[in-house]
C-alpha positions in Angstrom: 69.4 54.7 -39.0 71.8 54.5 -36.1 72.0 57.0 -33.3 75.8 56.6 -33.5 76.2 58.2 -37.0 79.7 57.6 -38.3 80.7 55.5 -35.3 78.9 52.3 -36.1 82.1 50.3 -36.8 83.5 51.5 -33.4 80.3 50.5 -31.8 80.4 47.0 -33.2 84.0 46.6 -32.1 83.1 47.8 -28.6 80.2 45.4 -28.4 82.3 42.5 -29.5 85.1 43.2 -27.0 82.8 44.2 -24.2 80.6 41.1 -24.6 83.7 38.9 -24.2 84.7 40.9 -21.2 81.3 40.5 -19.6 81.3 36.8 -20.3 84.7 36.6 -18.5 83.2 38.7 -15.6 80.3 36.2 -15.4 82.7 33.3 -15.2 84.6 35.1 -12.4 81.5 35.8 -10.5 80.8 32.1 -10.3 84.3 31.6 -8.9 83.8 34.5 -6.6 80.8 32.8 -5.0 83.2 30.0 -4.0 86.0 32.4 -2.9 84.4 35.7 -1.9 87.6 37.1 -0.3 89.8 36.5 -3.3 91.3 39.9 -3.9 92.7 39.0 -7.3 89.3 37.9 -8.5 87.7 41.1 -7.1 90.3 43.1 -9.0 89.7 41.2 -12.2 86.0 41.8 -12.1 86.5 45.5 -11.2 88.8 45.7 -14.2 86.2 44.2 -16.5 83.6 46.8 -15.5 86.2 49.6 -15.7 87.2 48.6 -19.3 83.5 48.4 -20.4 83.0 51.8 -18.8 85.9 53.3 -20.7 84.6 52.2 -24.1 81.1 53.3 -23.2 82.4 56.7 -22.2 84.2 57.0 -25.6 80.9 56.3 -27.3 79.0 58.7 -25.0 76.7 55.9 -23.7 76.1 57.7 -20.4 73.6 55.1 -18.9 76.2 52.3 -19.3 79.0 54.5 -18.0 76.9 55.2 -14.9 76.0 51.6 -14.2 79.5 50.4 -14.7 80.9 53.2 -12.5 78.5 52.2 -9.7 79.4 48.6 -10.0 83.1 49.5 -10.0 82.6 51.4 -6.8 81.0 48.4 -5.2 83.9 46.2 -6.2 86.3 48.8 -4.9 84.7 48.6 -1.5 84.8 44.8 -1.6 88.5 44.9 -2.6 89.3 47.4 0.3 87.3 45.4 2.9 84.7 48.1 3.4 82.0 45.6 2.3 81.8 41.8 2.6 80.2 39.7 -0.1 76.7 38.6 0.8 73.9 36.9 -1.1 71.9 40.1 -1.6 75.0 41.9 -2.8 75.7 39.1 -5.3 72.1 39.4 -6.5 72.6 43.1 -7.1 75.8 42.4 -9.1 74.1 39.8 -11.2 71.3 42.2 -11.8 73.8 44.8 -13.0 75.4 42.3 -15.4 72.0 41.5 -16.8 71.2 45.2 -17.3 74.6 45.6 -19.1 73.6 42.8 -21.4 70.3 44.4 -22.1 72.1 47.7 -22.9 74.4 45.8 -25.3 71.3 44.5 -27.1 69.9 48.0 -27.5 73.3 49.3 -28.6 73.5 46.5 -31.2 70.3 47.9 -32.7 72.0 51.3 -33.1 70.0 52.8 -30.3 71.0 54.6 -27.1 69.8 52.8 -23.9 67.7 54.6 -21.5 
């Protein structure tokens, strides 16, 4: 039995769309390594996390909302020049995308991620 009683179809739609968004984010992260100051790329990645966060919020998946919000804040600082891309920062971003994928797997089983 799903922890999302009555919202299973919405959950599946969210997972399909968000998985595509996250794949797009992954591709853009590869490009960002080559062009770390590309404001449009930073904005696009920010937007991907923002959109995933919105869907997760609608489904009340608080852990995913929190992670996406923190990642958004990081990209906002990169876009505004408060931070510069560095290898350790990219590692943290890649870790975040990996955790988002893990959360998607848990959600696909109808469970709420921790």
